[in-house]
C-alpha positions as CSV (number, residue, x, y, z in Angstrom):
1,M,-8.7,-11.6,-18.6
2,R,-7.3,-15.0,-18.8
3,D,-4.3,-13.9,-21.0
4,Y,-2.6,-11.8,-18.3
5,Y,0.3,-12.8,-16.2
6,L,0.9,-11.8,-12.6
7,S,4.0,-10.1,-11.3
8,E,5.5,-13.5,-10.2
9,G,5.2,-14.8,-13.8
10,N,2.5,-17.3,-13.0
11,A,0.1,-17.9,-15.9
12,I,-3.5,-17.4,-14.7
13,K,-5.1,-19.2,-17.6
14,D,-5.7,-22.4,-15.6
15,K,-6.9,-20.7,-12.3
16,T,-10.3,-20.0,-11.0
17,E,-11.5,-16.4,-10.6
18,E,-11.2,-16.7,-6.8
19,E,-7.6,-18.0,-7.1
20,I,-6.8,-15.1,-9.4
21,K,-8.3,-12.6,-7.0
22,K,-6.3,-14.0,-4.0
23,E,-3.1,-14.0,-6.0
24,L,-3.6,-10.4,-7.2
25,I,-4.3,-9.2,-3.6
26,T,-1.2,-11.1,-2.4
27,S,0.9,-9.6,-5.2
28,I,-0.3,-6.1,-4.4
29,N,0.5,-6.5,-0.7
30,N,4.0,-7.8,-1.6
31,V,4.8,-4.9,-4.0
32,I,3.6,-2.4,-1.5
33,L,6.0,-3.8,1.0
34,E,8.8,-3.9,-1.5
35,L,8.1,-0.3,-2.5
36,N,8.1,0.9,1.1
37,T,11.4,-0.9,1.7
38,A,12.9,0.7,-1.4
39,H,11.8,4.2,-0.2
40,E,13.3,3.5,3.2
41,N,16.6,2.4,1.6
42,Y,16.6,5.4,-0.6
43,D,16.2,7.7,2.4
44,N,19.2,6.1,4.1
45,A,21.4,5.6,1.0
46,V,24.9,6.9,1.0
47,G,26.6,7.8,-2.2
48,K,25.3,8.6,-5.7
49,E,25.4,5.0,-6.9
50,M,23.2,3.8,-4.1
51,I,20.8,6.7,-4.5
52,D,20.6,5.8,-8.3
53,Y,20.1,2.1,-7.5
54,Y,17.2,2.7,-5.1
55,S,15.7,5.3,-7.5
56,Y,15.5,2.6,-10.1
57,Q,14.1,0.1,-7.6
58,I,11.4,2.5,-6.7
59,K,10.5,3.1,-10.3
60,A,10.4,-0.6,-11.0
61,F,8.2,-1.4,-8.0
62,Q,5.9,1.5,-8.9
63,S,5.5,0.1,-12.4
64,K,4.7,-3.3,-11.0
65,Y,2.1,-1.8,-8.7
66,D,0.6,0.2,-11.6
67,Y,0.4,-3.0,-13.7
68,L,-1.3,-4.9,-10.9
69,I,-3.8,-2.1,-10.3
70,K,-4.5,-1.9,-14.1
71,T,-5.0,-5.7,-14.2
72,I,-7.6,-5.8,-11.5
73,K,-9.6,-2.8,-12.7
74,G,-13.1,-4.0,-13.5
75,M,-12.8,-7.0,-11.3
76,N,-15.1,-7.1,-8.3
77,I,-12.5,-7.3,-5.5
78,S,-13.9,-5.9,-2.3
79,Q,-10.7,-6.6,-0.3
80,L,-8.8,-4.2,-2.7
81,K,-10.4,-1.2,-1.0
82,K,-8.8,-2.2,2.3
83,I,-5.3,-2.5,0.6
84,I,-5.2,0.8,-1.3
C-alpha cells in the first residue's frame, strides 16, 4: 500500500496509516465536489466546445474517483460509508 500516490500527487510512503486514511477521505470529498460542479457546468454549457470540455472534465473526475475508491478497497475506513 505504501507505493500508491494520492490524487494531489503526495507520496504516502512516509505517512502513518491514519494520515493516509484522512487524506484519502479528504481527496474523495474533493473529487465528489469537483464532479458535481462539472455536471452542473455541463448542464448549463452553451456551445459544442463547452459541452465537449465539460464532458472531458466529468470523465477525468470520474477516473480520479474510481482510482481513489480502488486505492482504499481493503482498508478499514469506516467513515467511507458515510461519504459514498
